[in-house]
C-alpha positions as CSV (number, residue, x, y, z in Angstrom):
1,X,27.4,46.3,-7.9
2,X,28.8,46.8,-5.2
3,X,28.0,42.7,-4.1
4,X,29.7,42.2,-6.7
5,X,32.7,44.0,-5.3
6,X,31.8,42.1,-1.5
7,X,31.9,38.7,-3.0
8,X,35.7,40.1,-5.0
9,X,36.7,41.0,-1.7
10,X,35.2,38.4,0.6
11,X,37.2,36.0,-2.0
12,X,40.0,37.5,-2.5
13,X,40.5,38.1,1.1
14,X,40.0,33.4,1.4
15,X,42.8,32.8,-1.7
16,X,45.2,35.2,0.5
17,X,44.5,33.1,3.3
18,X,44.7,30.2,1.0
19,X,47.9,31.5,0.0
20,X,49.6,32.4,3.1
21,X,49.1,28.4,3.6
22,X,50.6,27.0,0.2
23,X,53.6,29.5,1.7
24,X,54.3,27.7,5.3
25,X,53.4,24.3,3.6
26,X,56.3,25.6,0.7
27,X,58.5,26.8,3.7
28,X,58.2,24.0,6.5
29,X,56.7,20.7,4.4
30,X,60.1,19.2,2.0
31,X,57.1,18.7,-1.0
32,X,58.6,22.5,-2.4
33,X,58.7,22.3,-5.9
34,X,53.8,21.4,-5.3
35,X,53.3,24.6,-3.4
36,X,55.8,26.8,-5.1
37,X,53.7,25.3,-8.3
38,X,50.3,26.0,-6.2
39,X,51.2,29.6,-5.1
40,X,51.9,30.5,-8.2
41,X,48.8,29.0,-10.4
42,X,46.7,30.5,-6.9
43,X,48.1,34.1,-7.9
44,X,47.0,34.0,-11.5
45,X,44.2,32.7,-10.4
46,X,43.9,35.2,-7.9
47,X,45.2,38.4,-10.4
48,X,42.9,37.0,-12.8
49,X,39.8,37.0,-10.8
50,X,40.7,40.2,-9.7
51,X,41.0,41.1,-14.3
52,X,36.9,39.3,-14.6
53,X,35.7,41.5,-11.2
54,X,37.3,44.8,-12.5
55,X,37.0,44.5,-16.9
56,X,32.6,42.8,-15.2
57,X,32.1,45.9,-13.3
58,X,32.5,48.6,-16.1
59,X,31.1,46.9,-18.3
60,X,27.9,47.4,-16.4
61,X,29.3,51.0,-15.4
62,X,28.7,51.4,-19.4
63,X,25.5,49.9,-19.7
64,X,24.4,51.9,-16.7
65,X,25.3,55.1,-18.0
66,X,24.4,54.5,-22.0
67,X,27.7,53.8,-22.4
68,X,29.4,51.7,-25.6
69,X,30.7,48.7,-23.6
70,X,33.5,46.6,-24.2
71,X,33.0,44.3,-26.8
72,X,35.3,41.7,-24.0
73,X,36.4,40.6,-20.8
74,X,39.5,40.1,-21.0
75,X,39.2,36.5,-22.5
76,X,42.9,36.3,-24.2
77,X,44.5,38.0,-21.7
78,X,42.8,35.6,-19.1
79,X,44.3,32.5,-21.1
80,X,47.3,34.0,-21.7
81,X,48.4,34.0,-17.7
82,X,47.1,31.0,-17.6
83,X,49.5,29.5,-20.5
84,X,52.6,31.3,-19.6
85,X,52.2,29.7,-15.9
86,X,51.4,26.2,-17.6
87,X,55.0,27.2,-19.5
88,X,57.0,29.0,-16.8
89,X,56.6,25.6,-14.7
90,X,58.0,23.6,-17.9
91,X,60.8,25.5,-18.8
92,X,61.4,24.5,-14.7
93,X,60.2,22.4,-13.7
94,X,62.8,21.7,-10.2
95,X,61.5,24.5,-8.8
96,X,57.5,24.6,-9.9
97,X,55.8,21.3,-11.0
98,X,53.5,21.2,-13.6
99,X,49.8,19.6,-12.5
100,X,50.3,21.7,-9.0
101,X,49.9,25.1,-11.3
102,X,47.1,23.6,-12.9
103,X,45.2,23.6,-10.4
104,X,46.5,25.8,-9.0
105,X,44.8,28.0,-11.9
106,X,41.8,26.3,-10.8
107,X,41.3,28.0,-7.4
108,X,39.2,30.8,-7.8
109,X,36.5,28.5,-9.5
110,X,36.2,26.9,-6.2
111,X,36.3,29.8,-4.2
112,X,33.9,31.4,-6.4
113,X,31.9,28.0,-5.6
114,X,32.8,26.8,-1.9
115,X,31.1,30.7,-1.3
116,X,28.1,30.2,-3.6
117,X,27.0,26.6,-1.5
118,X,27.3,28.9,1.4
119,X,25.5,31.6,0.4
120,X,23.2,29.5,-1.0
121,X,22.8,27.4,2.4
122,X,22.7,31.0,4.0
123,X,20.2,32.4,2.5
124,X,17.4,29.7,2.8
125,X,18.2,28.9,6.5
126,X,17.3,32.1,6.8
127,X,14.2,32.2,4.4
128,X,15.4,35.3,2.0
């Protein structure tokens, strides 16, 4: 399970760096609502990614210790946070750009795919 924690730590660093770039974009460009939408969506995406990692770790620990694992990995909670973030954007359209929130919600998935590609290329170069 340390691999899962290492992957999450790497993803978290990338997403926090991306969030810092988005904050700079919000501060230095005239596209405030777009960047605020991206910040909101990316923050919720990072939270959902952390929640998934935590639930997966608990699930695997329960399986290893031969205890009964949880019935769910928190899908409803993650969907709920995504819905709430979109509802916030719909409620305050002058502050948050709705499409940007939706794009931000997909950030963790994009980071995971890009990280997977880099790890695959790296493993092929090292001959593993």
